[in-house]
N, C-alpha and C positions, 0 to 999 in steps of 0.2 A: 256687122250690124250697124246700120246707119240710123234707123228709126229708134227713138228713145224707148218706145214700148217693147221693143224686141231685144234691148240690151240685157244680157244675162246678169243676174245678181251674183256678185263675187264676194266670197268671204276668205280671209286669211286665217289659217288655223296654225297655232304655234304650240306644239307639245313641249311643255317646259316643267314637267314633273320629275325629271331625273335628279339624281343626287350629285352628279359631277365629281365622282370619286377620283378620276384620273387627274383632275386639276387640283383637288385637295383644298378647295376654298368654299365648301358648302354648296347649296344649289347653284349650278353653273349659270343659270339664266340671270341671277342677281349679282354675279361678279361684275365689277365695274371696270371699264376701259375708258381712260380719259375722263373719269368722273361721272360716267353715264353707264348704267347697267347694260349688259348684252341684250337683255329682253327689251329695255326701253329703246335701244337703238334699232332693233329689228322692227318693233311696232311702229316707230317713227318713219321708217322707210316704207312700210306697207300701207299705213293708214290713209295717205292721200289718194291711193289708187284702187281702193276696194270699198265695198259697202259696209263691211264690219270686220273687226279683228277679234278673234276668240283665242284665249290662252288657257291651257290646261296646267294647273299648278299642283304642287304637293298638298296633301291634306293639311288643313290648318293654316295655310298661307293665303295672303290676299295681295292684290295688286297695289303697289304704292300709288300715291296721288300723282296725277299728271300723265299716267300712261293711258292712252286712248284705246282701251280694249275692254272686253267683257271676260271675266274669269269663270272657269268651271273647275271642279276637282278632277284631277287626272287619275290614271290607273297605275297599276304596279309596273307596267311596261310601256314603252313608247307606243306599241301597237294598240294597247288598250286605251291609251290617252287619245290617240287619233280617232279611234272608233267613237269614244265619248264626244269628241269635238264634232264629228260628222253628225251625230245624233242631236246636237245642240243647235244646228243651223238649218235653214231651209234654202240656202243659196243654191244657185244653178251650177256655179263653178267654185271650187275650193282650191286654194293655194296652201300647201303644207310647207312650212318653213321652220328650219332649226334656229332657235334663238341664238345659238352659238355661232351663227354666220351673220354678224351684225352689219357688214358693209354691203348692202344690197342696192345696186343701181336700178333706177326706174326702168331703164331699157330692158333689163332682164325680167322684171315684173310684167311689163306689157307683153313681151314675147312669149313668156310661159302661159299667161292667161289667155292670150289669143289662140295659141296652139291647143290649149286644153279644150276650148270651146269648139274649135274646128275639127280636131282629131279625136278628142275624148280623153287624152292623157298626154302629158309632156313633162319634161324635166330640164332644168338648167344643167349643163355639163360642159366640160372642156376636153378637147383632144389631149391625150397623154403626150407629154413632151419628154419625159425622162426615159432613160434606158431601163428596161424591166428584166429582172433575172429571177428565176425560180431557184432558191437556195437549196444546196445539198445539206445533209446532216452536218451539224456543227457550224451552220451558217457560212459555209464556203460557197464560192461562186459555182452555180450550177448551170441550168439551161437558160439561154437567152430567149426572151419572149418578144416576138415582133410587136411593135406598138402601133403599127398601121391599123386603123379602124377601131382602136381602143379609146374610150372616153372615160374621164373621171366624173362621176355623178355628184352634183351639188344640189342645193335647194334654192329657190322653191321648186316644188313639184306641183303641177296643176292637173286637175281632173274635173270632169263632169261629176258632180257629187253623187248622183245615183249609181254611177259605175263603180266609184271607189267604195261606196257603202256596201254594195253587193260583194265586192272583192274581199272586204274586211269580214263581212258576215260569213262568207264561204270559208275563209281561212280559220275563223273562230270555230265553226262547226267541225272542221276537219283537223283541228289541233295543229295547224301550220303556223309556225312562228316566223316572223320576218322583221327586219329593221328598216325596210325600204318600201314605201308605198307604191312606187312605180313597179317594183318587182312583183307585188301582189296582182297588179293589173296584167303584166306580162305573163304571169303564171296562168292566167285564164286565156292566153292566146290573143290578147288585145294589143293594139299598136300603142307605143309610147314614143312621141316625137322628142328628139334631142335638140334643145335650144341652146345656142352659144351662151355660156355663162360669163364669169369674170374672175380673173386671178385674185381679186380682192375678196371674193366670196369664200375664202378658206374658213375652215371650222376651228374654233378655239377649243382645243381639247387638252393640251399639255401646257406647262409653264412656258415653254419656248414659244408656243402659239400666242400666249398672252403677251409676251414681250413684243412680238411682231405686231399684234393688234394695237398696242400702245403707240407704236410708230406710225401705223396706218391711220389711226384716229387723229393724230395731229394734223395730217394732210386732209383727211376726209372732212373734219369739222371746219377746216378753213375754206374748202371748196368742194362741195358734193358734185360728183360727175355722173 
């Protein structure tokens, strides 16, 4: 879209109402890396490239000063929080992003947003590089799984808002639970484009991930690529 009047309105939606039990440090979005919370880092990456940023928070919590986003109350599940976020914006395109993936390059944002508008749905992802094995009982080496054609899904995931809202409403009516928004779109037989992500877009879930994030932050804060 080259004409300003035809440019789609883009909103970044961050479901951050989870408890972060595996990390064990309270609501994960507010855990700090390099002195800055995961949520603040994610918002700072997205804010320059979208029209608005919305965050779903746990009941009773509010956004700290300095975070350029609007907050709503999230749901009991990630799926419920995303639905609430979709209902709180009138954007044409939405980018769903995990606050726990704080190192988000601009290149990925642009790629996912453009594909979402052109195709209808897209996600950042990386081709699987590791050897994959289906374990036997007792966690013994079992069946080797070919990795050709396999991708590890990241965020952001981008969608035309109307399509994702319809997918969420369909899942809600049918009692279908999901942890992945692109999966809800694919469930309806619609295309989801895979956009090359970034190795730095790992998800901070465990204490080991947090230690790695501290190391990445030292480089990231010195020179954002």
